[in-house]
Backbone bond lengths (Angstrom), bond angles and torsions (degrees), N, CA, C in turn:
res aa  C-N    CA-C-N  psi(-1)  N-CA   C-N-CA  omega(-1)  CA-C   N-CA-C  phi
1 M - - - 1.464 - - 1.524 110.20 -
2 L 1.327 115.94 139.61 1.450 119.96 -179.87 1.524 110.46 -74.57
3 P 1.340 117.93 140.06 1.465 120.38 173.37 1.522 110.11 -70.14
4 P 1.336 117.84 160.24 1.467 120.59 -176.89 1.524 113.76 -54.33
5 L 1.333 117.94 -39.25 1.457 120.82 -178.99 1.522 111.30 -60.13
6 A 1.327 116.68 -44.40 1.460 120.67 -178.51 1.518 112.28 -71.51
7 R 1.332 116.85 -30.00 1.470 119.40 -177.14 1.520 112.34 -64.80
8 R 1.317 116.56 -18.58 1.466 118.10 176.52 1.526 111.38 -70.99
9 F 1.326 116.51 -27.91 1.456 120.68 -172.87 1.527 113.69 -113.82
10 V 1.333 117.89 -11.11 1.464 122.51 -177.50 1.528 108.70 -131.69
11 A 1.336 116.46 132.71 1.466 121.28 -174.27 1.520 112.08 -89.20
12 G 1.308 116.91 52.44 1.453 119.77 176.62 1.509 113.41 81.07
13 E 1.320 115.76 -174.17 1.455 121.48 -175.09 1.532 113.32 -105.31
14 S 1.324 118.26 -10.18 1.466 120.25 -175.00 1.524 111.28 -117.74
15 A 1.332 115.38 160.86 1.459 120.73 175.38 1.525 110.82 -62.32
16 A 1.324 117.04 -33.46 1.463 120.20 -179.62 1.519 111.10 -62.34
17 T 1.336 117.12 -43.48 1.464 119.35 179.27 1.525 110.76 -68.73
18 A 1.324 117.58 -34.31 1.464 121.05 178.28 1.524 110.97 -66.20
19 L 1.318 117.14 -42.27 1.459 120.49 179.18 1.527 111.57 -70.16
20 E 1.315 117.03 -30.90 1.464 119.12 174.79 1.520 110.10 -66.04
21 R 1.326 116.51 -38.63 1.459 120.41 174.33 1.533 109.98 -60.21
22 A 1.326 116.58 -43.24 1.464 120.99 178.97 1.530 111.13 -61.28
23 R 1.323 117.24 -37.30 1.471 120.04 178.72 1.531 110.72 -63.94
24 R 1.332 116.28 -41.40 1.464 119.14 179.38 1.524 110.77 -66.75
25 L 1.327 117.33 -40.67 1.458 120.41 178.08 1.523 111.20 -64.27
26 D 1.329 115.99 -37.32 1.454 120.50 179.90 1.529 111.16 -59.69
27 E 1.317 116.44 -34.40 1.466 120.67 178.17 1.520 111.36 -65.48
28 D 1.341 117.05 -25.81 1.467 122.10 177.23 1.521 112.28 -95.95
29 D 1.328 116.56 11.18 1.467 122.70 -179.76 1.527 112.11 61.79
30 I 1.323 116.08 35.94 1.467 122.57 176.81 1.519 108.51 -115.76
31 G 1.324 116.13 129.11 1.455 120.33 176.75 1.518 111.37 -77.60
32 T 1.321 115.88 164.02 1.465 121.44 -176.53 1.516 110.76 -120.98
33 I 1.328 115.48 130.66 1.461 122.67 172.92 1.529 106.40 -107.51
34 L 1.323 117.02 103.65 1.460 120.57 -176.14 1.528 111.28 -86.96
35 N 1.325 115.02 133.75 1.460 121.80 176.91 1.518 109.82 -129.67
36 L 1.325 116.17 117.48 1.461 121.29 172.14 1.522 107.84 -74.99
37 L 1.313 117.57 120.38 1.459 120.85 -175.36 1.527 111.63 -68.30
38 G 1.320 114.95 135.44 1.454 122.35 -179.24 1.517 109.28 156.35
39 E 1.338 117.21 140.66 1.460 120.50 -177.57 1.521 109.95 -170.44
40 H 1.331 114.45 168.53 1.466 123.14 174.38 1.523 113.33 56.30
41 Y 1.330 115.60 41.92 1.455 119.43 176.86 1.528 109.69 -78.05
42 H 1.312 115.94 135.93 1.460 121.34 178.40 1.526 112.01 -109.84
43 E 1.335 116.03 3.75 1.453 121.66 175.60 1.528 108.37 -128.88
44 R 1.308 115.81 153.09 1.460 119.67 -173.87 1.525 113.27 -72.63
45 A 1.313 117.60 -33.53 1.468 120.44 -172.19 1.528 113.09 -55.42
46 P 1.347 119.56 -51.17 1.471 117.56 179.93 1.524 113.11 -67.03
47 A 1.334 117.60 -31.41 1.470 120.44 176.76 1.521 110.64 -64.35
48 D 1.319 116.59 -44.37 1.470 120.31 177.88 1.530 111.03 -66.14
49 A 1.337 116.10 -37.71 1.463 119.70 -179.30 1.526 111.03 -65.23
50 D 1.336 116.77 -42.88 1.465 119.11 179.17 1.526 110.75 -68.25
51 T 1.314 116.72 -34.24 1.468 119.67 176.11 1.524 110.37 -61.06
52 E 1.314 116.47 -44.38 1.463 120.35 178.25 1.522 110.91 -64.36
53 T 1.333 117.28 -38.63 1.462 120.41 177.57 1.516 111.01 -62.99
54 Y 1.335 116.60 -40.82 1.466 119.89 176.66 1.534 110.60 -62.37
55 C 1.308 117.28 -40.15 1.466 119.77 179.37 1.527 111.43 -63.45
56 R 1.326 116.79 -39.74 1.473 119.51 176.48 1.519 110.41 -67.03
57 L 1.339 116.74 -37.92 1.459 120.42 178.14 1.526 110.71 -62.39
58 I 1.323 116.48 -41.13 1.467 120.82 177.41 1.532 110.14 -58.01
59 D 1.317 116.42 -44.39 1.463 119.84 178.57 1.524 111.15 -62.64
60 D 1.343 116.67 -39.56 1.463 120.42 178.81 1.528 111.05 -65.43
61 I 1.320 116.96 -43.76 1.474 120.58 178.85 1.524 110.13 -61.83
62 G 1.330 115.10 -38.25 1.455 120.01 -177.30 1.510 114.18 -63.34
63 T 1.320 117.75 -17.73 1.467 120.81 178.42 1.527 111.74 -88.30
64 T 1.335 117.44 -1.67 1.460 121.81 -179.22 1.529 109.97 -112.29
65 D 1.320 115.64 174.03 1.460 120.78 173.01 1.531 110.29 -111.75
66 L 1.323 116.64 24.07 1.459 121.91 -177.55 1.523 111.24 -77.04
67 R 1.324 115.95 151.74 1.464 122.10 175.84 1.531 107.28 -88.39
68 V 1.326 115.79 89.29 1.465 122.41 -174.37 1.517 109.63 -132.28
69 C 1.321 116.49 136.41 1.461 121.89 169.39 1.518 108.41 -127.88
70 L 1.328 116.39 178.23 1.466 121.75 -176.60 1.519 110.92 -116.18
71 S 1.325 115.02 156.34 1.460 120.94 172.02 1.522 107.77 -135.33
72 V 1.335 116.17 127.26 1.465 121.07 -176.68 1.521 109.90 -123.42
73 K 1.313 115.29 152.17 1.461 121.52 178.06 1.535 109.44 -105.98
74 P 1.330 118.00 132.24 1.470 120.18 179.46 1.522 113.72 -54.41
75 S 1.335 117.91 -41.95 1.464 118.60 -178.29 1.521 111.72 -70.89
76 Q 1.333 116.59 -18.20 1.456 120.95 175.30 1.522 110.96 -75.15
77 L 1.325 115.81 -29.39 1.462 120.60 -177.17 1.521 112.34 -95.56
78 G 1.337 117.61 8.48 1.458 120.09 171.68 1.503 116.64 107.56
79 L 1.336 118.96 14.16 1.465 120.28 -178.25 1.525 112.19 -59.19
80 L 1.323 117.48 -36.98 1.459 120.46 -179.22 1.527 111.91 -77.39
81 V 1.309 116.30 -13.65 1.471 120.32 173.34 1.528 109.27 -82.08
82 G 1.328 115.52 -42.08 1.458 121.65 179.27 1.516 109.45 171.89
83 E 1.317 116.95 144.27 1.469 119.04 -178.79 1.523 111.49 -62.43
84 D 1.336 117.32 -30.16 1.459 119.09 178.73 1.523 111.19 -65.53
85 V 1.349 117.22 -36.35 1.465 121.07 177.66 1.522 109.64 -65.64
86 F 1.324 115.95 -45.80 1.460 121.03 178.30 1.522 111.17 -59.14
87 R 1.319 116.93 -47.05 1.467 120.52 -178.73 1.523 111.10 -61.03
88 E 1.329 115.74 -42.98 1.466 119.76 -178.11 1.523 111.35 -65.14
89 N 1.330 116.71 -45.70 1.462 119.24 -177.86 1.528 112.10 -70.19
90 L 1.327 116.83 -38.86 1.460 119.00 177.72 1.523 110.70 -63.76
91 A 1.321 116.78 -41.43 1.464 119.93 179.33 1.526 110.68 -60.67
92 R 1.322 117.60 -40.71 1.470 120.30 177.90 1.528 110.53 -58.52
93 I 1.325 116.47 -43.90 1.461 120.34 -176.22 1.520 111.28 -69.70
94 V 1.332 117.64 -49.24 1.470 118.62 -175.18 1.529 111.11 -68.59
95 E 1.323 117.55 -33.12 1.462 119.14 177.57 1.526 111.07 -70.27
96 R 1.323 116.63 -39.85 1.472 119.89 177.06 1.530 109.38 -65.13
97 A 1.330 116.54 -42.03 1.464 120.81 -179.70 1.519 111.31 -64.90
98 A 1.328 116.92 -38.24 1.466 120.40 179.30 1.518 111.05 -59.57
99 G 1.318 116.42 -36.56 1.460 120.05 179.30 1.518 113.14 -67.05
100 R 1.324 116.17 -20.42 1.468 121.08 178.93 1.528 112.04 -108.91
101 D 1.336 116.70 5.44 1.469 121.93 -179.25 1.528 110.86 59.70
102 I 1.328 116.07 46.38 1.463 122.96 -179.06 1.520 109.49 -114.74
103 F 1.303 115.88 131.51 1.466 122.44 -178.25 1.529 110.02 -79.22
104 V 1.348 116.55 146.05 1.467 121.83 179.51 1.522 109.54 -126.45
105 W 1.320 115.60 123.56 1.458 122.34 174.16 1.523 110.54 -95.73
106 L 1.330 116.05 140.19 1.464 122.15 170.26 1.517 108.24 -99.43
107 D 1.318 117.19 112.15 1.458 120.45 175.34 1.531 110.00 -67.31
108 M 1.330 115.54 151.92 1.462 120.42 172.99 1.519 108.42 -101.94
109 E 1.329 115.64 128.11 1.460 120.73 179.66 1.539 109.20 -100.99
110 D 1.315 117.95 -148.15 1.466 118.78 -176.37 1.530 110.58 -68.69
111 H 1.333 115.31 168.05 1.468 120.83 -168.64 1.524 114.05 -60.91
112 T 1.326 117.79 -20.64 1.467 120.07 -178.63 1.525 111.98 -71.79
113 T 1.322 117.39 -14.41 1.465 120.91 -178.31 1.528 113.01 -104.27
114 T 1.329 117.90 1.15 1.466 120.61 -171.98 1.523 112.30 -60.22
115 D 1.326 117.53 -50.25 1.468 120.05 -176.54 1.526 111.64 -61.64
116 A 1.324 116.79 -45.73 1.467 119.84 -178.89 1.522 111.27 -63.90
117 T 1.337 116.57 -36.29 1.460 120.55 -179.58 1.523 110.91 -68.59
118 L 1.331 116.91 -45.43 1.468 120.07 178.76 1.520 111.60 -66.02
119 D 1.327 116.98 -37.55 1.468 120.08 177.31 1.529 110.19 -62.23
120 A 1.336 116.36 -41.50 1.463 120.15 -179.81 1.525 110.81 -64.92
121 F 1.311 116.20 -41.75 1.464 119.47 177.17 1.525 111.00 -60.89
122 E 1.315 116.19 -44.62 1.458 119.97 -178.41 1.524 111.62 -63.13
123 R 1.342 117.30 -34.89 1.469 120.58 178.70 1.518 111.50 -62.71
124 H 1.330 116.78 -37.25 1.463 119.91 -173.15 1.520 113.59 -98.40
125 A 1.324 118.19 -20.78 1.467 120.65 -179.03 1.528 109.43 -60.25
126 G 1.298 116.01 134.87 1.457 120.56 -179.15 1.511 112.49 97.63
127 E 1.340 117.09 -34.41 1.464 120.46 177.97 1.526 111.43 -95.30
128 H 1.322 116.64 -31.32 1.458 121.22 -177.29 1.521 109.70 -133.98
129 A 1.320 116.33 163.04 1.461 122.01 178.13 1.525 108.19 -83.23
130 V 1.320 116.05 97.15 1.459 121.34 -175.68 1.527 110.22 -133.80
131 G 1.325 114.99 157.58 1.449 122.22 175.20 1.511 109.61 -139.93
132 V 1.331 115.99 164.80 1.452 120.69 -179.46 1.523 108.64 -139.96
133 C 1.324 115.42 153.74 1.461 122.35 -179.84 1.526 109.97 -104.06
134 V 1.341 116.99 140.29 1.465 121.72 171.65 1.517 108.89 -126.71
135 Q 1.344 115.51 154.68 1.453 121.43 -171.21 1.526 111.04 -114.83
136 A 1.327 116.38 125.70 1.461 121.21 -175.47 1.521 112.72 -68.80
137 N 1.325 117.39 -21.76 1.471 117.73 -178.27 1.527 112.71 -74.52
138 L 1.319 119.02 -16.50 1.462 120.90 178.26 1.524 110.44 -82.18
139 K 1.319 116.75 133.24 1.464 121.37 -177.57 1.528 112.14 -67.34
140 R 1.296 117.82 -21.56 1.452 122.63 -178.53 1.526 113.36 -79.15
141 T 1.312 118.55 -10.74 1.461 121.34 -168.20 1.519 112.85 -62.82
142 G 1.328 118.48 -33.19 1.461 119.69 176.22 1.511 112.09 -58.05
143 D 1.327 116.53 -44.31 1.469 120.73 177.48 1.525 110.90 -66.67
144 D 1.319 117.01 -39.27 1.463 120.14 179.20 1.529 111.01 -63.00
145 L 1.319 117.17 -39.17 1.463 119.76 179.32 1.522 111.57 -66.59
146 E 1.316 117.26 -34.40 1.466 119.24 175.71 1.526 110.23 -62.00
147 R 1.309 116.49 -39.52 1.466 120.76 177.10 1.524 111.03 -66.06
148 L 1.317 116.98 -42.01 1.462 121.02 -175.05 1.518 112.85 -76.16
149 A 1.320 117.09 -24.09 1.468 120.36 -176.31 1.516 112.45 -59.22
150 G 1.307 117.35 -29.57 1.462 120.67 -178.52 1.505 114.53 -89.92
151 L 1.325 117.31 3.14 1.459 120.94 -176.65 1.523 111.25 -106.06
152 P 1.339 117.66 149.86 1.464 119.81 169.63 1.524 109.11 -71.59
153 G 1.313 116.28 168.03 1.463 119.50 -178.87 1.512 111.39 104.30
154 N 1.315 115.95 170.01 1.460 122.21 -175.96 1.524 111.16 -103.75
155 V 1.334 116.17 151.72 1.465 121.85 178.38 1.526 109.05 -129.06
156 R 1.322 115.18 127.04 1.463 122.20 176.73 1.534 108.93 -100.68
157 L 1.319 116.36 128.36 1.462 121.35 176.64 1.523 109.60 -103.86
158 V 1.337 115.98 123.37 1.460 121.95 175.36 1.524 108.44 -124.14
159 K 1.313 116.00 168.37 1.464 118.88 178.49 1.524 111.22 -76.73
160 G 1.328 117.51 -35.12 1.460 121.30 179.40 1.508 111.43 113.26
161 A 1.342 116.12 122.01 1.459 120.97 -174.51 1.515 113.46 -102.19
162 Y 1.325 117.64 -6.70 1.461 120.53 -178.27 1.526 109.57 -91.92
163 D 1.299 117.90 -178.14 1.463 122.41 -174.82 1.522 109.65 -125.79
164 P 1.348 117.88 75.02 1.462 120.53 -176.76 1.528 111.68 -72.29
165 P 1.329 117.49 161.23 1.470 121.16 177.72 1.524 111.71 -61.84
166 A 1.328 115.98 154.70 1.461 121.23 -174.98 1.521 112.77 -64.39
167 D 1.332 117.79 -27.81 1.460 118.42 -177.33 1.521 113.06 -73.20
168 I 1.322 117.64 -14.16 1.466 119.55 -179.55 1.519 112.96 -121.01
169 A 1.333 118.04 -0.91 1.465 120.14 -174.71 1.519 111.40 -142.58
170 H 1.330 115.70 148.11 1.451 121.90 172.41 1.526 108.63 -70.09
171 Q 1.325 116.42 137.58 1.453 120.14 -173.84 1.529 114.07 -101.21
172 S 1.318 118.07 -30.84 1.463 119.72 -176.41 1.520 110.66 -90.91
173 T 1.331 114.98 150.40 1.463 120.35 177.55 1.519 110.84 -59.96
174 A 1.328 116.51 -40.43 1.466 120.20 -178.81 1.522 111.27 -62.56
175 R 1.336 115.78 -41.68 1.469 118.68 -178.74 1.524 111.03 -69.54
176 V 1.313 117.70 -37.06 1.469 120.46 176.65 1.525 109.91 -64.61
177 D 1.327 116.61 -41.57 1.462 119.85 177.94 1.529 111.29 -61.33
178 Q 1.332 116.41 -41.93 1.469 120.33 178.11 1.527 110.69 -61.10
179 A 1.329 115.52 -43.88 1.460 119.58 179.78 1.524 110.65 -64.96
180 Y 1.320 116.57 -41.08 1.475 120.16 -179.58 1.526 110.07 -59.74
181 E 1.322 116.33 -47.24 1.466 119.42 -179.63 1.526 111.68 -63.21
182 A 1.328 116.57 -41.84 1.470 119.73 179.24 1.523 111.12 -63.83
183 H 1.328 116.91 -41.39 1.464 120.19 179.36 1.522 111.26 -67.46
184 L 1.334 116.89 -38.83 1.460 120.16 176.71 1.523 110.64 -59.03
185 E 1.315 116.15 -46.25 1.461 119.31 -178.85 1.529 110.73 -62.11
186 Y 1.318 116.61 -42.15 1.465 120.06 178.19 1.528 110.09 -60.34
187 M 1.311 117.51 -43.41 1.457 120.76 -178.13 1.522 111.25 -64.33
188 F 1.333 117.87 -43.41 1.460 119.67 179.17 1.523 111.63 -67.41
189 E 1.325 116.69 -29.47 1.464 120.72 178.81 1.526 112.53 -77.44
190 Q 1.339 116.88 -42.31 1.458 121.44 -165.70 1.521 115.11 -106.83
191 F 1.308 118.84 -23.15 1.464 120.52 -177.15 1.529 110.16 -82.37
192 D 1.300 115.48 147.99 1.453 120.64 178.07 1.528 112.28 -85.83
193 D 1.330 116.00 -24.86 1.465 120.06 -176.72 1.525 107.20 -176.92
194 G 1.330 116.21 175.57 1.452 120.16 168.50 1.505 115.96 77.39
195 I 1.345 118.24 39.34 1.461 121.42 177.43 1.523 108.93 -95.21
196 A 1.336 116.01 126.65 1.456 121.52 175.66 1.522 108.41 -120.12
197 V 1.316 116.15 122.34 1.462 122.56 -179.77 1.525 107.42 -94.49
198 G 1.322 115.89 102.84 1.456 121.26 -179.25 1.509 110.26 -94.82
199 S 1.318 116.95 89.06 1.466 120.51 -175.94 1.515 110.52 -160.95
200 H 1.350 115.22 148.33 1.455 121.60 170.75 1.526 110.76 -103.84
201 D 1.322 116.74 -2.42 1.461 123.03 -174.32 1.525 109.85 -74.83
202 P 1.332 118.61 115.90 1.471 120.01 -179.66 1.526 112.85 -56.20
203 A 1.342 117.60 -34.16 1.464 120.04 -179.51 1.526 110.96 -65.16
204 M 1.326 117.36 -40.31 1.461 120.36 -179.83 1.530 111.29 -72.20
205 L 1.321 116.28 -35.74 1.459 119.44 176.81 1.527 110.85 -66.46
206 A 1.332 116.18 -38.35 1.466 119.65 177.01 1.525 110.64 -66.57
207 R 1.332 116.85 -39.08 1.460 120.41 178.95 1.527 110.46 -64.13
208 A 1.313 116.52 -41.40 1.468 119.96 178.31 1.526 110.66 -61.78
209 A 1.332 117.34 -40.85 1.463 120.48 179.45 1.530 110.90 -63.62
210 T 1.334 116.32 -39.92 1.467 120.39 178.04 1.522 111.06 -64.02
211 L 1.331 116.21 -44.64 1.461 120.17 179.09 1.518 111.30 -64.55
212 H 1.314 116.70 -37.45 1.467 120.03 176.02 1.528 110.82 -60.11
213 D 1.326 116.15 -44.51 1.462 119.72 179.35 1.527 111.11 -64.65
214 E 1.330 116.18 -34.00 1.465 120.45 -177.32 1.522 112.45 -75.90
215 Y 1.332 116.63 -42.29 1.469 120.44 -173.28 1.527 113.73 -105.43
216 G 1.328 117.03 -14.76 1.455 119.67 179.62 1.516 114.54 75.25
217 M 1.326 117.02 9.57 1.454 121.06 -177.66 1.534 110.79 -79.77
218 P 1.342 118.96 126.95 1.465 119.94 175.74 1.525 110.99 -68.86
219 Y 1.303 115.40 153.15 1.467 119.94 178.61 1.517 108.90 -154.54
220 E 1.320 115.51 167.09 1.454 120.73 175.02 1.521 109.40 -126.42
221 I 1.313 115.62 158.05 1.464 122.72 177.56 1.515 108.14 -108.83
222 Q 1.338 116.25 134.51 1.459 120.94 178.04 1.529 109.47 -124.00
223 M 1.320 115.44 128.58 1.463 121.20 -178.11 1.524 109.29 -136.56
224 L 1.314 115.77 164.08 1.457 121.82 -176.23 1.525 112.39 -85.01
225 M 1.310 115.19 148.30 1.449 120.90 168.56 1.527 109.23 -58.28
226 G 1.325 115.91 133.57 1.453 120.54 174.97 1.512 115.56 89.96
227 V 1.341 117.63 -2.20 1.458 120.61 -177.25 1.530 109.49 -124.01
228 R 1.322 117.02 121.09 1.466 123.67 177.62 1.537 111.66 51.61
229 E 1.297 116.55 46.16 1.464 119.12 -176.75 1.521 112.82 -68.55
230 D 1.327 118.51 -30.52 1.460 119.88 174.28 1.522 110.12 -62.11
231 A 1.327 116.32 -42.35 1.467 120.48 178.03 1.524 110.85 -64.01
232 Q 1.329 116.80 -37.81 1.462 119.89 178.70 1.524 110.63 -60.41
233 R 1.329 116.12 -44.38 1.468 119.43 -179.93 1.522 111.00 -65.99
234 D 1.329 116.20 -39.32 1.470 119.09 178.24 1.529 110.85 -64.08
235 L 1.331 116.23 -44.75 1.457 120.73 -178.73 1.532 111.51 -64.08
236 A 1.332 115.98 -33.66 1.469 119.94 -177.67 1.522 112.03 -64.72
237 G 1.340 116.71 -14.49 1.451 119.14 177.36 1.518 113.18 -71.16
238 H 1.354 117.10 -20.36 1.469 118.90 -178.98 1.522 113.71 -143.28
239 R 1.322 118.59 2.66 1.460 122.70 176.74 1.525 109.28 -133.75
240 E 1.329 115.46 161.48 1.466 119.74 172.61 1.518 108.07 -82.58
241 V 1.316 116.94 120.56 1.464 122.56 -175.49 1.526 109.73 -123.78
242 W 1.321 114.59 135.47 1.463 122.21 175.47 1.519 108.94 -125.97
243 Q 1.315 115.45 141.42 1.463 120.69 178.26 1.526 109.95 -111.26
244 Y 1.328 115.17 130.59 1.466 122.19 177.73 1.524 107.73 -80.66
245 V 1.335 116.02 116.12 1.465 122.30 -172.66 1.522 109.96 -119.89
246 P 1.337 117.92 103.64 1.461 120.49 176.20 1.532 111.04 -85.53
247 Y 1.327 115.10 151.91 1.453 119.64 175.40 1.523 108.47 -152.45
248 G 1.331 116.22 166.05 1.459 120.31 175.56 1.509 113.01 125.69
249 S 1.311 114.75 170.05 1.467 120.44 -175.76 1.523 113.03 -74.25
250 R 1.326 117.50 -16.95 1.470 120.21 -178.43 1.531 110.88 -92.90
251 W 1.303 116.62 40.49 1.457 121.98 -175.31 1.526 112.93 -71.74
252 L 1.334 118.20 -26.52 1.467 120.20 -171.54 1.520 111.98 -63.88
253 S 1.333 117.34 -44.78 1.460 119.43 -178.05 1.525 110.65 -66.83
254 Y 1.332 117.71 -36.68 1.468 120.85 177.15 1.524 110.18 -62.69
255 F 1.321 116.27 -48.82 1.451 120.44 -177.78 1.531 110.97 -64.08
256 Y 1.312 116.10 -41.44 1.468 120.27 178.99 1.522 110.19 -60.07
257 R 1.331 117.42 -43.99 1.460 120.03 -179.06 1.518 111.51 -66.77
258 R 1.322 117.09 -38.14 1.460 119.98 -179.60 1.530 110.67 -58.95
259 V 1.333 116.36 -37.71 1.458 120.03 -174.55 1.523 112.53 -88.11
260 T 1.341 117.90 -27.66 1.465 120.07 -172.76 1.515 114.40 -107.46
261 E 1.327 118.99 2.27 1.462 119.95 179.19 1.521 110.35 -55.75
262 N 1.326 115.88 -43.63 1.461 120.41 175.19 1.511 108.99 -161.88
263 V 1.289 115.92 165.29 1.462 120.78 -176.57 1.513 110.75 -61.34
264 G 1.330 117.26 -37.44 1.453 121.17 -178.43 1.508 112.08 -59.98
265 S 1.331 117.51 -46.22 1.458 119.67 -178.27 1.517 111.02 -68.57
266 A 1.333 116.81 -34.00 1.461 119.80 177.55 1.526 110.10 -63.55
267 K 1.335 117.05 -44.89 1.456 120.04 178.31 1.523 110.67 -63.57
268 F 1.348 115.47 -38.29 1.462 119.64 179.69 1.521 110.22 -62.73
269 A 1.329 116.64 -44.21 1.454 120.89 179.85 1.527 110.84 -62.59
270 L 1.330 116.42 -41.65 1.445 120.08 179.76 1.526 111.37 -65.37
271 R 1.332 116.27 -40.78 1.465 119.60 176.97 1.517 110.02 -61.64
272 A 1.349 116.05 -40.24 1.473 119.63 -179.91 1.520 110.76 -63.22
273 L 1.342 115.49 -40.27 1.451 119.19 -178.03 1.528 111.90 -71.73
274 L 1.333 116.29 -37.00 1.447 120.01 -176.24 1.519 112.82 -87.09
275 G 1.343 115.29 -17.25 1.467 118.45 -176.74 1.482 111.90 -100.73
């Protein structure tokens, strides 16, 4: 059983508890992005097992009328075992999801997985309803967005939660914010559709709203379970809002990373809990 602290950020250990969370969010007109917790597998067995769990989850979602999509991590599906394992497991999930009209997001992990993740997205974009995440803290992201602008599918822009080396990533918060705003503007200018603003930062959300008014491009907002949930409900009154909802027995490593990625996020989590 999850302790009270973790229950704020993780929707239990079973698919049933995750779908119950989705039902409550649906009442607030917020969509749900479900993520089965698990990552960095170095053996095939757990990657195949999580793939099968995702396939069962797809079948469960398909019996409901909930607004739910999935989010998967490449290292969870076997990327560290071999790219062929990752490709095979991802194909199983997106093909199963297509049969149920369920969208699948590809999460972006640390910088060593960027190329494989973008390649996987490109393979499936156009044939299936898929999206991919890019990180504003990486210096390469401008070039990656130019590549993605010509593809069908959705792109989520986040600031970046990992800690890449200084030679490939912006190190200061101010510089990451500058990059995020520049990338947002490029996306509203150049993308035909499918912009997801993955941020809790009021300044970035305000910038996205301004760009929407300027370019007329639709977009959605994506935020984490347990963070600024009052704001999520308020935003859902006039914007499309989705909440990233993790679940599963491997909740401890997710929760630990959320709090220890950097001092700023730890303080943010504490403010959320105390406020």
